[in-house]
OpenMM code with the backbone's topology and positions (N, CA, C; nanometers):
from openmm import Vec3, app, unit

residues = "MET LYS PRO ILE ALA PHE PHE LEU SER THR VAL ALA LEU SER LEU ILE SER LEU GLY GLY PRO LEU ALA LEU ALA ALA ALA PRO PHE ARG VAL GLY LEU ILE LEU GLU ALA SER ARG SER ASP HIS SER PHE ASN GLN ALA ALA TYR GLU GLY ALA ILE ARG ALA GLN LYS ASP LEU GLY ILE GLN LEU GLU VAL VAL GLU GLY LYS ASP PRO VAL HIS TYR ALA LYS MET VAL GLN THR PHE ALA ALA GLN GLY LYS ASP LEU VAL LEU ALA MET GLY THR SER GLY THR THR SER ILE THR ALA THR ALA LYS GLN TYR PRO ASN GLN LYS PHE VAL VAL ILE ASP ASP LEU PRO SER GLY PRO ASN THR ALA GLY MET ARG PHE HIS ASN GLU GLU GLY ALA PHE LEU VAL GLY TYR LEU ALA ALA ARG SER SER SER THR GLY VAL ILE GLY PHE ILE GLY GLY MET ASP ILE PRO VAL ILE ASN ARG PRO PRO ALA LYS VAL ILE LEU SER LEU SER SER SER ASP TYR THR ALA PRO ARG".split()
positions = [
    Vec3(-2.0768, 7.1111, 3.7480),
    Vec3(-2.1972, 7.0445, 3.7022),
    Vec3(-2.3160, 7.1314, 3.7412),
    Vec3(-2.4108, 7.1466, 3.6528),
    Vec3(-2.5291, 7.2258, 3.6838),
    Vec3(-2.6085, 7.1577, 3.7944),
    Vec3(-2.6723, 7.2378, 3.8813),
    Vec3(-2.7427, 7.1799, 3.9961),
    Vec3(-2.8457, 7.0736, 3.9589),
    Vec3(-2.9255, 7.0954, 3.8556),
    Vec3(-3.0288, 6.9964, 3.8221),
    Vec3(-2.9632, 6.8668, 3.7755),
    Vec3(-2.8561, 6.8788, 3.6993),
    Vec3(-2.7876, 6.7580, 3.6533),
    Vec3(-2.7263, 6.6840, 3.7710),
    Vec3(-2.6687, 6.7581, 3.8648),
    Vec3(-2.6106, 6.6975, 3.9851),
    Vec3(-2.7174, 6.6228, 4.0629),
    Vec3(-2.8292, 6.6881, 4.0875),
    Vec3(-2.9347, 6.6267, 4.1672),
    Vec3(-2.9951, 6.5062, 4.0953),
    Vec3(-3.0292, 6.5223, 3.9691),
    Vec3(-3.0931, 6.4129, 3.8957),
    Vec3(-2.9993, 6.2943, 3.8779),
    Vec3(-2.8723, 6.3216, 3.8509),
    Vec3(-2.7795, 6.2088, 3.8368),
    Vec3(-2.7613, 6.1381, 3.9704),
    Vec3(-2.7613, 6.2136, 4.0780),
    Vec3(-2.7517, 6.1545, 4.2111),
    Vec3(-2.8701, 6.0638, 4.2387),
    Vec3(-2.9904, 6.1132, 4.2137),
    Vec3(-3.1111, 6.0350, 4.2383),
    Vec3(-3.1160, 5.9133, 4.1466),
    Vec3(-3.0868, 5.9327, 4.0191),
    Vec3(-3.0925, 5.8213, 3.9243),
    Vec3(-2.9911, 5.7126, 3.9589),
    Vec3(-2.8665, 5.7530, 3.9834),
    Vec3(-2.7645, 5.6542, 4.0186),
    Vec3(-2.7978, 5.5837, 4.1494),
    Vec3(-2.8516, 5.6584, 4.2422),
    Vec3(-2.8882, 5.5992, 4.3710),
    Vec3(-2.9980, 5.4961, 4.3538),
    Vec3(-3.1004, 5.5291, 4.2781),
    Vec3(-3.2111, 5.4362, 4.2578),
    Vec3(-3.1678, 5.3127, 4.1806),
    Vec3(-3.0829, 5.3328, 4.0809),
    Vec3(-3.0339, 5.2182, 4.0042),
    Vec3(-2.9547, 5.1253, 4.0959),
    Vec3(-2.8638, 5.1834, 4.1748),
    Vec3(-2.7802, 5.0994, 4.2612),
    Vec3(-2.8614, 5.0329, 4.3712),
    Vec3(-2.9739, 5.0910, 4.4076),
    Vec3(-3.0588, 5.0333, 4.5117),
    Vec3(-3.1694, 4.9454, 4.4531),
    Vec3(-3.1700, 4.9299, 4.3226),
    Vec3(-3.2694, 4.8439, 4.2587),
    Vec3(-3.4053, 4.9083, 4.2460),
    Vec3(-3.4110, 5.0391, 4.2472),
    Vec3(-3.5384, 5.1105, 4.2395),
    Vec3(-3.5795, 5.1375, 4.0965),
    Vec3(-3.6982, 5.1929, 4.0786),
    Vec3(-3.7490, 5.2216, 3.9445),
    Vec3(-3.6759, 5.3392, 3.8813),
    Vec3(-3.6677, 5.3382, 3.7504),
    Vec3(-3.6058, 5.4496, 3.6799),
    Vec3(-3.7048, 5.5631, 3.6566),
    Vec3(-3.8308, 5.5336, 3.6506),
    Vec3(-3.9317, 5.6366, 3.6272),
    Vec3(-4.0045, 5.6651, 3.7575),
    Vec3(-4.0469, 5.7869, 3.7709),
    Vec3(-4.1225, 5.8225, 3.8894),
    Vec3(-4.2601, 5.7580, 3.8841),
    Vec3(-4.3074, 5.7115, 3.9964),
    Vec3(-4.4374, 5.6455, 4.0042),
    Vec3(-4.5483, 5.7488, 3.9872),
    Vec3(-4.6733, 5.6998, 3.9766),
    Vec3(-4.7886, 5.7881, 3.9610),
    Vec3(-4.8030, 5.8800, 4.0816),
    Vec3(-4.7793, 5.8285, 4.2003),
    Vec3(-4.7822, 5.9120, 4.3205),
    Vec3(-4.6548, 5.9949, 4.3244),
    Vec3(-4.6595, 6.1120, 4.3830),
    Vec3(-4.5382, 6.1938, 4.3882),
    Vec3(-4.4241, 6.1203, 4.4598),
    Vec3(-4.3070, 6.1309, 4.4035),
    Vec3(-4.1864, 6.0737, 4.4622),
    Vec3(-4.1443, 6.1662, 4.5753),
    Vec3(-4.1376, 6.1134, 4.6966),
    Vec3(-4.1125, 6.1958, 4.8151),
    Vec3(-3.9658, 6.1897, 4.8550),
    Vec3(-3.9016, 6.3060, 4.8569),
    Vec3(-3.7588, 6.3157, 4.8870),
    Vec3(-3.7375, 6.4048, 5.0082),
    Vec3(-3.6577, 6.3559, 5.1017),
    Vec3(-3.6116, 6.4363, 5.2144),
    Vec3(-3.4643, 6.4646, 5.1941),
    Vec3(-3.4295, 6.5906, 5.1820),
    Vec3(-3.2913, 6.6318, 5.1572),
    Vec3(-3.2379, 6.7017, 5.2819),
    Vec3(-3.1278, 6.6495, 5.3354),
    Vec3(-3.0657, 6.7076, 5.4537),
    Vec3(-2.9315, 6.7664, 5.4111),
    Vec3(-2.9204, 6.8967, 5.4228),
    Vec3(-2.7979, 6.9659, 5.3852),
    Vec3(-2.7021, 6.9705, 5.5032),
    Vec3(-2.5752, 6.9622, 5.4734),
    Vec3(-2.4741, 6.9652, 5.5793),
    Vec3(-2.4412, 7.1094, 5.6200),
    Vec3(-2.4737, 7.2025, 5.5337),
    Vec3(-2.4478, 7.3443, 5.5597),
    Vec3(-2.5624, 7.4244, 5.4986),
    Vec3(-2.5428, 7.5520, 5.4877),
    Vec3(-2.6459, 7.6413, 5.4360),
    Vec3(-2.6797, 7.6119, 5.2902),
    Vec3(-2.8057, 7.6298, 5.2570),
    Vec3(-2.8472, 7.6131, 5.1176),
    Vec3(-2.7933, 7.7240, 5.0285),
    Vec3(-2.7303, 7.8224, 5.0883),
    Vec3(-2.6704, 7.9315, 5.0105),
    Vec3(-2.5200, 7.9390, 5.0373),
    Vec3(-2.4541, 7.8214, 5.0447),
    Vec3(-2.3111, 7.8180, 5.0758),
    Vec3(-2.2219, 7.8427, 4.9543),
    Vec3(-2.2825, 7.8676, 4.8386),
    Vec3(-2.2096, 7.8911, 4.7127),
    Vec3(-2.1233, 7.7710, 4.6755),
    Vec3(-2.1667, 7.6525, 4.7130),
    Vec3(-2.0873, 7.5334, 4.6875),
    Vec3(-2.1770, 7.4109, 4.6800),
    Vec3(-2.1282, 7.3037, 4.7381),
    Vec3(-2.1860, 7.1702, 4.7384),
    Vec3(-2.3342, 7.1672, 4.7792),
    Vec3(-2.3660, 7.2243, 4.8929),
    Vec3(-2.5033, 7.2209, 4.9428),
    Vec3(-2.5973, 7.3056, 4.8581),
    Vec3(-2.5508, 7.4188, 4.8126),
    Vec3(-2.6331, 7.5039, 4.7277),
    Vec3(-2.6629, 7.4358, 4.5949),
    Vec3(-2.5645, 7.3677, 4.5382),
    Vec3(-2.5871, 7.2945, 4.4124),
    Vec3(-2.6940, 7.1875, 4.4317),
    Vec3(-2.6864, 7.1149, 4.5427),
    Vec3(-2.7865, 7.0112, 4.5706),
    Vec3(-2.9238, 7.0735, 4.5911),
    Vec3(-2.9291, 7.1822, 4.6662),
    Vec3(-3.0562, 7.2495, 4.6936),
    Vec3(-3.1204, 7.3006, 4.5644),
    Vec3(-3.0438, 7.3700, 4.4831),
    Vec3(-3.0983, 7.4247, 4.3581),
    Vec3(-3.1435, 7.3133, 4.2639),
    Vec3(-3.0667, 7.2059, 4.2587),
    Vec3(-3.1068, 7.0927, 4.1753),
    Vec3(-3.2346, 7.0278, 4.2253),
    Vec3(-3.2483, 7.0173, 4.3574),
    Vec3(-3.3688, 6.9583, 4.4154),
    Vec3(-3.4914, 7.0454, 4.3887),
    Vec3(-3.4747, 7.1746, 4.4006),
    Vec3(-3.5857, 7.2673, 4.3726),
    Vec3(-3.6267, 7.2572, 4.2254),
    Vec3(-3.5302, 7.2465, 4.1399),
    Vec3(-3.5613, 7.2331, 3.9967),
    Vec3(-3.6314, 7.1002, 3.9687),
    Vec3(-3.5867, 6.9925, 4.0339),
    Vec3(-3.6525, 6.8626, 4.0167),
    Vec3(-3.7951, 6.8683, 4.0691),
    Vec3(-3.8159, 6.9426, 4.1746),
    Vec3(-3.9510, 6.9612, 4.2276),
    Vec3(-4.0383, 7.0308, 4.1239),
    Vec3(-3.9858, 7.1346, 4.0639),
    Vec3(-4.0603, 7.2121, 3.9640),
    Vec3(-4.0806, 7.1330, 3.8342),
    Vec3(-3.9741, 7.0744, 3.7826),
    Vec3(-3.9792, 7.0091, 3.6518),
    Vec3(-4.0358, 6.8673, 3.6557),
    Vec3(-4.0122, 6.7956, 3.7641),
    Vec3(-4.0513, 6.6548, 3.7707),
    Vec3(-4.1657, 6.6275, 3.8675),
    Vec3(-4.1993, 6.7262, 3.9466),
    Vec3(-4.3106, 6.7094, 4.0394),
    Vec3(-4.2801, 6.6274, 4.1624),
    Vec3(-4.1507, 6.6159, 4.1984),
    Vec3(-4.1203, 6.5425, 4.3206),
    Vec3(-4.1744, 6.6217, 4.4395),
    Vec3(-4.2041, 6.5503, 4.5444),
    Vec3(-4.2459, 6.6138, 4.6692),
    Vec3(-4.1198, 6.6264, 4.7539),
    Vec3(-4.0821, 6.7488, 4.7874),
    Vec3(-3.9515, 6.7750, 4.8455),
    Vec3(-3.9629, 6.8441, 4.9804),
    Vec3(-3.8824, 6.7979, 5.0739),
    Vec3(-3.8655, 6.8667, 5.2009),
    Vec3(-3.7155, 6.8794, 5.2246),
    Vec3(-3.6700, 7.0018, 5.2523),
    Vec3(-3.5282, 7.0295, 5.2691),
    Vec3(-3.5052, 7.0876, 5.4076),
    Vec3(-3.4028, 7.0379, 5.4763),
    Vec3(-3.3612, 7.0947, 5.6043),
    Vec3(-3.2098, 7.1111, 5.6050),
    Vec3(-3.1649, 7.2065, 5.6822),
    Vec3(-3.0221, 7.2262, 5.7037),
    Vec3(-2.9877, 7.1648, 5.8383),
    Vec3(-2.8957, 7.0688, 5.8370),
    Vec3(-2.8524, 7.0062, 5.9620),
    Vec3(-2.7738, 7.1067, 6.0450),
    Vec3(-2.8224, 7.1360, 6.1628),
    Vec3(-2.7585, 7.2371, 6.2478),
    Vec3(-2.6346, 7.1829, 6.3192),
    Vec3(-2.6392, 7.0570, 6.3579),
    Vec3(-2.5297, 6.9905, 6.4270),
    Vec3(-2.5527, 6.8400, 6.4103),
    Vec3(-2.4585, 6.7561, 6.4512),
    Vec3(-2.4746, 6.6110, 6.4307),
    Vec3(-2.6017, 6.5514, 6.4930),
    Vec3(-2.6419, 6.6005, 6.6097),
    Vec3(-2.7627, 6.5479, 6.6743),
    Vec3(-2.8866, 6.5848, 6.5931),
    Vec3(-2.8958, 6.7088, 6.5492),
    Vec3(-3.0090, 6.7529, 6.4670),
    Vec3(-3.0098, 6.6781, 6.3344),
    Vec3(-2.8921, 6.6610, 6.2753),
    Vec3(-2.8791, 6.5904, 6.1477),
    Vec3(-2.9365, 6.4489, 6.1606),
    Vec3(-2.8955, 6.3771, 6.2650),
    Vec3(-2.9436, 6.2400, 6.2882),
    Vec3(-3.0944, 6.2384, 6.3118),
    Vec3(-3.1438, 6.3370, 6.3841),
    Vec3(-3.2879, 6.3460, 6.4105),
    Vec3(-3.3657, 6.3652, 6.2804),
    Vec3(-3.3134, 6.4452, 6.1895),
    Vec3(-3.3822, 6.4686, 6.0624),
    Vec3(-3.3816, 6.3438, 5.9744),
    Vec3(-3.2742, 6.2671, 5.9781),
    Vec3(-3.2711, 6.1399, 5.9041),
    Vec3(-3.3821, 6.0500, 5.9567),
    Vec3(-3.3923, 6.0381, 6.0883),
    Vec3(-3.4974, 5.9567, 6.1512),
    Vec3(-3.6367, 6.0097, 6.1166),
    Vec3(-3.6535, 6.1405, 6.1224),
    Vec3(-3.7836, 6.2023, 6.0934),
    Vec3(-3.8276, 6.1725, 5.9510),
    Vec3(-3.7377, 6.1924, 5.8549),
    Vec3(-3.7732, 6.1672, 5.7148),
    Vec3(-3.8069, 6.0200, 5.6922),
    Vec3(-3.7322, 5.9320, 5.7556),
    Vec3(-3.7608, 5.7880, 5.7417),
    Vec3(-3.8979, 5.7562, 5.8010),
    Vec3(-3.9261, 5.8092, 5.9182),
    Vec3(-4.0555, 5.7841, 5.9836),
    Vec3(-4.1724, 5.8409, 5.9037),
    Vec3(-4.1471, 5.9480, 5.8291),
    Vec3(-4.2513, 6.0066, 5.7441),
    Vec3(-4.2737, 5.9249, 5.6173),
    Vec3(-4.1910, 5.8252, 5.5936),
    Vec3(-4.2073, 5.7390, 5.4765),
    Vec3(-4.1560, 5.7992, 5.3474),
    Vec3(-4.0563, 5.8862, 5.3534),
    Vec3(-3.9985, 5.9427, 5.2304),
    Vec3(-3.9469, 5.8281, 5.1433),
    Vec3(-3.9653, 5.8405, 5.0128),
    Vec3(-3.9144, 5.7394, 4.9203),
    Vec3(-3.7622, 5.7392, 4.9163),
    Vec3(-3.7040, 5.8572, 4.9358),
    Vec3(-3.5592, 5.8716, 4.9338),
    Vec3(-3.5189, 5.9722, 5.0399),
    Vec3(-3.4257, 5.9316, 5.1254),
    Vec3(-3.3658, 6.0233, 5.2218),
    Vec3(-3.2240, 6.0470, 5.1730),
    Vec3(-3.1967, 6.1709, 5.1388),
    Vec3(-3.0704, 6.2088, 5.0766),
    Vec3(-2.9938, 6.2989, 5.1717),
    Vec3(-2.8771, 6.2535, 5.2163),
    Vec3(-2.7958, 6.3277, 5.3118),
    Vec3(-2.6706, 6.3809, 5.2428),
    Vec3(-2.6495, 6.5100, 5.2541),
    Vec3(-2.5323, 6.5729, 5.1940),
    Vec3(-2.4178, 6.5735, 5.2940),
    Vec3(-2.3021, 6.5238, 5.2534),
    Vec3(-2.1819, 6.5306, 5.3347),
    Vec3(-2.1641, 6.4142, 5.4293),
    Vec3(-2.0464, 6.4085, 5.4863),
    Vec3(-2.0088, 6.2971, 5.5720),
    Vec3(-2.0815, 6.2965, 5.7058),
    Vec3(-2.1457, 6.4062, 5.7419),
    Vec3(-2.2199, 6.4108, 5.8687),
    Vec3(-2.3339, 6.3102, 5.8726),
    Vec3(-2.3817, 6.2676, 5.7569),
    Vec3(-2.4966, 6.1785, 5.7524),
    Vec3(-2.4672, 6.0303, 5.7500),
    Vec3(-2.3424, 5.9926, 5.7353),
    Vec3(-2.3093, 5.8519, 5.7146),
    Vec3(-2.3543, 5.7616, 5.8284),
    Vec3(-2.3179, 5.7937, 5.9491),
    Vec3(-2.3517, 5.7085, 6.0634),
    Vec3(-2.5020, 5.7003, 6.0838),
    Vec3(-2.5699, 5.8149, 6.0784),
    Vec3(-2.7150, 5.8138, 6.1016),
    Vec3(-2.7896, 5.7465, 5.9863),
    Vec3(-2.7433, 5.7630, 5.8637),
    Vec3(-2.8071, 5.6950, 5.7495),
    Vec3(-2.7910, 5.5439, 5.7647),
    Vec3(-2.6713, 5.4976, 5.7973),
    Vec3(-2.6469, 5.3539, 5.8123),
    Vec3(-2.7366, 5.2952, 5.9214),
    Vec3(-2.7454, 5.3627, 6.0349),
    Vec3(-2.8272, 5.3129, 6.1463),
    Vec3(-2.9762, 5.3168, 6.1131),
    Vec3(-3.0218, 5.4268, 6.0543),
    Vec3(-3.1646, 5.4413, 6.0234),
    Vec3(-3.2077, 5.3458, 5.9128),
    Vec3(-3.1204, 5.3232, 5.8157),
    Vec3(-3.1525, 5.2324, 5.7051),
    Vec3(-3.1816, 5.0914, 5.7556),
    Vec3(-3.1149, 5.0502, 5.8622),
    Vec3(-3.1412, 4.9180, 5.9208),
    Vec3(-3.2824, 4.9113, 5.9796),
    Vec3(-3.3295, 5.0216, 6.0339),
    Vec3(-3.4630, 5.0266, 6.0942),
    Vec3(-3.5736, 5.0356, 5.9899),
    Vec3(-3.5399, 5.0855, 5.8703),
    Vec3(-3.6386, 5.1051, 5.7640),
    Vec3(-3.5896, 5.0357, 5.6365),
    Vec3(-3.5929, 4.9030, 5.6333),
    Vec3(-3.5333, 4.8290, 5.5209),
    Vec3(-3.6050, 4.8470, 5.3869),
    Vec3(-3.7269, 4.8997, 5.3862),
    Vec3(-3.8010, 4.9163, 5.2609),
    Vec3(-3.7887, 5.0564, 5.2024),
    Vec3(-3.7077, 5.1393, 5.2646),
    Vec3(-3.6858, 5.2742, 5.2129),
    Vec3(-3.5436, 5.2864, 5.1599),
    Vec3(-3.5190, 5.3900, 5.0807),
    Vec3(-3.3885, 5.4119, 5.0180),
    Vec3(-3.3185, 5.5305, 5.0841),
    Vec3(-3.1887, 5.5154, 5.1052),
    Vec3(-3.1074, 5.6170, 5.1722),
    Vec3(-2.9799, 5.6402, 5.0922),
    Vec3(-2.9397, 5.7659, 5.0817),
    Vec3(-2.8202, 5.8005, 5.0054),
    Vec3(-2.7387, 5.9041, 5.0826),
    Vec3(-2.6075, 5.8860, 5.0805),
    Vec3(-2.5156, 5.9860, 5.1341),
    Vec3(-2.4296, 6.0355, 5.0181),
    Vec3(-2.4223, 6.1666, 5.0040),
    Vec3(-2.3362, 6.2254, 4.9019),
    Vec3(-2.2068, 6.2684, 4.9695),
    Vec3(-2.0974, 6.2160, 4.9256),
    Vec3(-1.9616, 6.2424, 4.9706),
    Vec3(-1.9131, 6.1407, 5.0735),
    Vec3(-1.9828, 6.0282, 5.0848),
    Vec3(-1.9364, 5.9185, 5.1696),
    Vec3(-2.0107, 5.7917, 5.1294),
    Vec3(-1.9718, 5.6796, 5.1903),
    Vec3(-2.0286, 5.5501, 5.1537),
    Vec3(-2.0900, 5.4828, 5.2761),
    Vec3(-2.2226, 5.4913, 5.2925),
    Vec3(-2.2865, 5.4220, 5.4039),
    Vec3(-2.2906, 5.2723, 5.3753),
    Vec3(-2.3274, 5.1929, 5.4759),
    Vec3(-2.3372, 5.0494, 5.4522),
    Vec3(-2.4809, 5.0032, 5.4705),
    Vec3(-2.5161, 4.8991, 5.3977),
    Vec3(-2.6491, 4.8419, 5.4048),
    Vec3(-2.7079, 4.8228, 5.2668),
    Vec3(-2.7965, 4.7241, 5.2516),
    Vec3(-2.8524, 4.6925, 5.1196),
    Vec3(-2.9455, 4.8003, 5.0637),
    Vec3(-2.9997, 4.8852, 5.1477),
    Vec3(-3.0905, 4.9902, 5.1003),
    Vec3(-3.0240, 5.1276, 5.1064),
    Vec3(-2.8909, 5.1287, 5.1011),
    Vec3(-2.8163, 5.2541, 5.1005),
    Vec3(-2.7271, 5.2621, 4.9776),
    Vec3(-2.6930, 5.3832, 4.9430),
    Vec3(-2.5965, 5.4079, 4.8357),
    Vec3(-2.5201, 5.5334, 4.8727),
    Vec3(-2.4043, 5.5457, 4.8173),
    Vec3(-2.3239, 5.6639, 4.8431),
    Vec3(-2.2446, 5.7027, 4.7211),
    Vec3(-2.2104, 5.8284, 4.7177),
    Vec3(-2.1250, 5.8811, 4.6120),
    Vec3(-2.0089, 5.9513, 4.6800),
    Vec3(-1.8884, 5.9087, 4.6494),
    Vec3(-1.7705, 5.9744, 4.7054),
    Vec3(-1.6920, 6.0342, 4.5898),
    Vec3(-1.6566, 6.1587, 4.6062),
    Vec3(-1.5826, 6.2301, 4.5035),
    Vec3(-1.4331, 6.2183, 4.5300),
    Vec3(-1.3557, 6.2192, 4.4256),
    Vec3(-1.2102, 6.2115, 4.4361),
    Vec3(-1.1543, 6.3535, 4.4263),
    Vec3(-1.1737, 6.4296, 4.5322),
    Vec3(-1.1327, 6.5701, 4.5340),
    Vec3(-0.9841, 6.5878, 4.5083),
    Vec3(-0.9062, 6.4877, 4.5482),
    Vec3(-0.7630, 6.5002, 4.5315),
    Vec3(-0.7210, 6.5039, 4.3845),
    Vec3(-0.8015, 6.4454, 4.2965),
    Vec3(-0.7681, 6.4495, 4.1541),
    Vec3(-0.7772, 6.5914, 4.1003),
    Vec3(-0.8836, 6.6605, 4.1391),
    Vec3(-0.8965, 6.8009, 4.0988),
    Vec3(-0.7884, 6.8864, 4.1616),
    Vec3(-0.7548, 6.8574, 4.2874),
    Vec3(-0.6505, 6.9336, 4.3562),
    Vec3(-0.5156, 6.9155, 4.2871),
    Vec3(-0.4896, 6.7945, 4.2414),
    Vec3(-0.3651, 6.7693, 4.1699),
    Vec3(-0.3578, 6.8565, 4.0444),
    Vec3(-0.4664, 6.8584, 3.9683),
    Vec3(-0.4685, 6.9380, 3.8447),
    Vec3(-0.4565, 7.0868, 3.8736),
    Vec3(-0.5258, 7.1339, 3.9758),
    Vec3(-0.5185, 7.2752, 4.0117),
    Vec3(-0.3766, 7.3117, 4.0532),
    Vec3(-0.3134, 7.2245, 4.1323),
    Vec3(-0.1753, 7.2501, 4.1735),
    Vec3(-0.0802, 7.2549, 4.0557),
    Vec3(-0.0992, 7.1632, 3.9633),
    Vec3(-0.0147, 7.1595, 3.8438),
    Vec3(-0.0300, 7.2892, 3.7640),
    Vec3(-0.1562, 7.3287, 3.7405),
    Vec3(-0.1809, 7.4519, 3.6642),
    Vec3(-0.1274, 7.5749, 3.7372),
    Vec3(-0.1448, 7.5777, 3.8685),
    Vec3(-0.0945, 7.6917, 3.9456),
    Vec3(0.0569, 7.7016, 3.9340),
    Vec3(0.1243, 7.5880, 3.9482),
    Vec3(0.2703, 7.5879, 3.9408),
    Vec3(0.3188, 7.6307, 3.8030),
    Vec3(0.2531, 7.5812, 3.7014),
    Vec3(0.2949, 7.6146, 3.5643),
    Vec3(0.2620, 7.7590, 3.5286),
    Vec3(0.1612, 7.8162, 3.5938),
    Vec3(0.1174, 7.9521, 3.5625),
    Vec3(0.1845, 8.0585, 3.6484),
    Vec3(0.2454, 8.0194, 3.7569),
    Vec3(0.3017, 8.1170, 3.8506),
    Vec3(0.4228, 8.1884, 3.7908),
    Vec3(0.4184, 8.3184, 3.7898),
    Vec3(0.5330, 8.3954, 3.7423),
    Vec3(0.6293, 8.4268, 3.8564),
    Vec3(0.5847, 8.4070, 3.9800),
    Vec3(0.6683, 8.4373, 4.0958),
    Vec3(0.7283, 8.3128, 4.1588),
    Vec3(0.6773, 8.1960, 4.1229),
    Vec3(0.7233, 8.0729, 4.1858),
    Vec3(0.6563, 8.0471, 4.3190),
    Vec3(0.5534, 8.1245, 4.3507),
    Vec3(0.4821, 8.1098, 4.4769),
    Vec3(0.3367, 8.0750, 4.4481),
    Vec3(0.2869, 7.9724, 4.5146),
    Vec3(0.1449, 7.9408, 4.5054),
    Vec3(0.0930, 7.9190, 4.6468),
    Vec3(-0.0373, 7.9181, 4.6635),
    Vec3(-0.0955, 7.8988, 4.7960),
    Vec3(-0.2238, 7.8204, 4.7888),
    Vec3(-0.2726, 7.7825, 4.9053),
    Vec3(-0.3983, 7.7091, 4.9166),
    Vec3(-0.4713, 7.7589, 5.0407),
    Vec3(-0.5963, 7.7943, 5.0267),
    Vec3(-0.6781, 7.8339, 5.1406),
    Vec3(-0.7979, 7.7414, 5.1448),
    Vec3(-0.8087, 7.6644, 5.2522),
    Vec3(-0.9221, 7.5743, 5.2709),
    Vec3(-1.0329, 7.6461, 5.3462),
    Vec3(-1.1559, 7.6159, 5.3133),
    Vec3(-1.2698, 7.6828, 5.3753),
    Vec3(-1.3007, 7.6368, 5.5166),
    Vec3(-1.2648, 7.5127, 5.5497),
    Vec3(-1.2934, 7.4576, 5.6822),
    Vec3(-1.1803, 7.3628, 5.7198),
    Vec3(-1.1636, 7.3371, 5.8485),
    Vec3(-1.0618, 7.2438, 5.8944),
    Vec3(-1.1240, 7.1047, 5.9104),
    Vec3(-1.1460, 7.0375, 5.7959),
    Vec3(-1.2048, 6.9036, 5.7928),
    Vec3(-1.1243, 6.8178, 5.6956),
    Vec3(-1.1288, 6.6849, 5.7106),
    Vec3(-1.0454, 6.5981, 5.6261),
    Vec3(-1.0622, 6.6196, 5.4759),
    Vec3(-1.1832, 6.6377, 5.4284),
    Vec3(-1.2034, 6.6516, 5.2835),
    Vec3(-1.1355, 6.7783, 5.2298),
    Vec3(-1.1174, 6.8779, 5.3138),
    Vec3(-1.0466, 6.9996, 5.2741),
    Vec3(-0.8957, 6.9830, 5.2953),
    Vec3(-0.8565, 6.9134, 5.3996),
    Vec3(-0.7148, 6.9005, 5.4329),
    Vec3(-0.6390, 6.8030, 5.3440),
    Vec3(-0.7068, 6.7081, 5.2803),
    Vec3(-0.6381, 6.6121, 5.1930),
    Vec3(-0.5873, 6.6737, 5.0633),
    Vec3(-0.6635, 6.7602, 4.9950),
    Vec3(-0.6158, 6.8112, 4.8658),
    Vec3(-0.4804, 6.8810, 4.8659),
    Vec3(-0.4399, 6.9565, 4.9701),
    Vec3(-0.3080, 7.0199, 4.9614),
    Vec3(-0.1933, 6.9219, 4.9406),
    Vec3(-0.2059, 6.8015, 4.9943),
    Vec3(-0.1016, 6.7013, 4.9721),
    Vec3(-0.0898, 6.6694, 4.8241),
    Vec3(-0.2016, 6.6650, 4.7541),
    Vec3(-0.1987, 6.6380, 4.6105),
    Vec3(-0.1462, 6.7588, 4.5336),
    Vec3(-0.1733, 6.8785, 4.5838),
    Vec3(-0.1176, 6.9982, 4.5206),
    Vec3(0.0347, 6.9918, 4.5286),
    Vec3(0.0866, 6.9536, 4.6441),
    Vec3(0.2316, 6.9439, 4.6619),
    Vec3(0.2896, 6.8382, 4.5684),
    Vec3(0.2220, 6.7229, 4.5558),
    Vec3(0.2670, 6.6196, 4.4637),
    Vec3(0.2666, 6.6710, 4.3202),
    Vec3(0.1652, 6.7482, 4.2845),
    Vec3(0.1572, 6.7992, 4.1471),
    Vec3(0.2706, 6.8965, 4.1177),
    Vec3(0.3232, 6.9627, 4.2200),
    Vec3(0.4335, 7.0557, 4.1978),
    Vec3(0.5557, 6.9814, 4.1454),
    Vec3(0.5795, 6.8615, 4.1979),
    Vec3(0.6947, 6.7846, 4.1519),
    Vec3(0.6728, 6.7353, 4.0091),
    Vec3(0.5475, 6.7209, 3.9697),
    Vec3(0.5166, 6.6740, 3.8345),
    Vec3(0.5245, 6.7865, 3.7308),
    Vec3(0.5319, 6.9095, 3.7788),
    Vec3(0.5261, 7.0225, 3.6856),
    Vec3(0.6608, 7.0906, 3.6664),
    Vec3(0.7676, 7.0281, 3.7176),
    Vec3(0.9014, 7.0886, 3.7123),
    Vec3(0.9045, 7.2202, 3.7888),
    Vec3(0.8221, 7.2295, 3.8919),
    Vec3(0.8143, 7.3488, 3.9756),
    Vec3(0.9408, 7.3603, 4.0588),
    Vec3(0.9957, 7.4767, 4.0649),
    Vec3(1.1113, 7.5037, 4.1502),
    Vec3(1.0718, 7.6083, 4.2498),
    Vec3(1.0779, 7.5726, 4.3774),
    Vec3(1.0391, 7.6669, 4.4813),
    Vec3(1.1416, 7.7781, 4.4891),
    Vec3(1.0943, 7.9000, 4.5200),
    Vec3(1.1892, 8.0117, 4.5362),
    Vec3(1.2804, 7.9866, 4.6567),
    Vec3(1.4010, 8.0335, 4.6500),
    Vec3(1.4979, 8.0116, 4.7595),
    Vec3(1.5334, 8.1424, 4.8246),
] * unit.nanometer
topology = app.Topology()
chain = topology.addChain("A")
for resn in residues:
    res = topology.addResidue(resn, chain)
    for name in ("N", "CA", "C"):
        topology.addAtom(name, app.Element.getBySymbol(name[0]), res)
């Protein structure tokens, strides 16, 4: 998905689910974006960052972006953005779930979103992706395309969202009439 489409669909779906307006108000819409990793990670965080920058340019949102250095810093930034009165505090990744849920209780008139997890509270929204579905398809295609009968998987980090997909890759092998080399 293109970064601007990812960011705008995230904001739109979040506002709809939180009962917010569909159009930006006359005053600039203020967004605090907290990345779980580098804005140049060539993945999830970079897509969010690029989409947010484009929304800033094209839609005139007022944007502040920070990279969460560790869980304590991440939680502090959620609190900081809420205290600054941001219209939307958007946290990328599962690192933000606990702090978003806790901070949202303290600021009931603001909107909070976690991408890749589901926080709780009436002024929160979350989007969780079904990574295992893509992993299943990739495993199936790899098995069907392999001329050697050997396939592999390299995860970028040792975290649950990365560790779950290999199980689906293995399941997809049985669906593809894959025969392991002996």
